[in-house]
TIBAZA-442554 format. One record per residue: x, y, z of N, C-alpha, C, O in turn; residue in three letters. Coordinates in steps of 0.2 Angstrom, whole numbers, plus 5000, padded with zeros to 4 digits. Atoms other than C-alpha are relative to their C-alpha. Example, Ala and Ser with C-alpha at 12.3 -4.5 7.8 and 13.67 -1.06 7.14 Angstrom:
# residues 2
500449945000506249785039500450065000500950055003ALA 499649944999506849955036499650055003499950115004SER 
# end
This chain:
# residues 73
500449935001500050015000500450055001501050045003UNK 499649935000500550184998499550055002498950055000UNK 500549934998499850345007500450054998500950064999UNK 499749945001500150505001499650075005499050085005UNK 500449954996499850665012500250074998500850084997UNK 499949935003499650845006499650055005499150045007UNK 500349954997499450995016499750074997500050094992UNK 500249945002498451145012499650055004499150035007UNK 500249954995498151305021499650044996499750054990UNK 500449955003496651425019500350064997500750095000UNK 499949945003496851575007500250055005499850055010UNK 499650015005497951665007500649965002500849965008UNK 499550034999499451555005500650045004500750105002UNK 499549974998500951575016500750024996500949994992UNK 499349995005502551655009500549965002500649955008UNK 499450054999503951545007499849945004500049925009UNK 500350064995502851385012500349954995500249944989UNK 499750065003503851235008499749935003499449935008UNK 500350054998503251055010500249985007500849985008UNK 499750024992503350995029500249935000500149894995UNK 499850074999504050835035499549954999499649894997UNK 500750055000502150765036500049984993499849924991UNK 500250005006501950785017500549964996501149964997UNK 499650035004502450665004499649934999499049925002UNK 500350055002502250494998500349945004500949935004UNK 499850044997502450345009499849925000499249915001UNK 500150075000502650155007499849965006500249975011UNK 500350044994501650035020500049924998499949904993UNK 500150065000501749865024499249985002499050015006UNK 500750034999500049775025500049995008500349955011UNK 500050014992499549795044500550055004500550055010UNK 499549954997500849925047499650065003499150084999UNK 500149954999500450075058500350064996500850054994UNK 499649955002500750245051499850065004499150075005UNK 500249944996500650405062500350074998500950064996UNK 499949955002500750575057499850065004499350055008UNK 500349934997500450765064499950044996500350054991UNK 500049945003499850905057500450065003500450085008UNK 499649954998501151045058499850065002499650104998UNK 500449954998500551175069500250074997499850124996UNK 499849945004501651305060499750024994499650074992UNK 500350005007500851275044499250024999499050044994UNK 500649974999499151305050499850055006499250055008UNK 499949964994499451435063499550064999499250085004UNK 500449935001498551595054499349974998498949995003UNK 500650025002496951515046499649924999499149914997UNK 500250075001496951325047500049974993500250014988UNK 500150035006496651215032499849945000499349935004UNK 500250055000496551045028500649954997501149974994UNK 499550065002497650875025499649964995499049944996UNK 500350055005497250765009500349945001500949945001UNK 499750065000497550595011499949954994499349934993UNK 500250045005497650484996500549925001501149925002UNK 499850074998497850294999499949964995499349964992UNK 500050055007498250164985500249935003500649925008UNK 499850064999498249984987500549964994500650004989UNK 499650035005499349854976499549994995499849994989UNK 500550035006497749814965499950074996499650074990UNK 500149935005497750014960499350035004499050085001UNK 500749974997496150044970500350075005500950075007UNK 499849944998496250224977499550035005498950035003UNK 500549964995495350314993500250075001500850075002UNK 499749934997495550494997499550035006498950025007UNK 500449984993495050575013500350085001500950105000UNK 499849934998495050765018499850015008499350005010UNK 500049994993495550805036499950075001500450104999UNK 499949944999495150985042500450025005500449995011UNK 499749984995496351065052499950085003500150135000UNK 500249934998495851215063500750035003501149995004UNK 499349974998497251345068500149995007499649995010UNK 499850014993497951315085499850065005499950125004UNK 500349954995497151405101500650055002501250035003UNK 499549964999498151565104499950025008500350065010UNK 
# end
């Protein structure tokens, strides 16, 4: 299996936004647990969402959108 994690912030996009360590494509072994955290510095101003794309070896794809609120100040 493979999981892709993409971070999106609410407009406007922060200047000099680079992919965080949580973003990218990751290979998983069946039954393996995968943990990740939404980077608070990315969502500090207005929040946003994470888009998860999960693909199995047969090519089936599932997508999920996880809303991220800005941290309490």
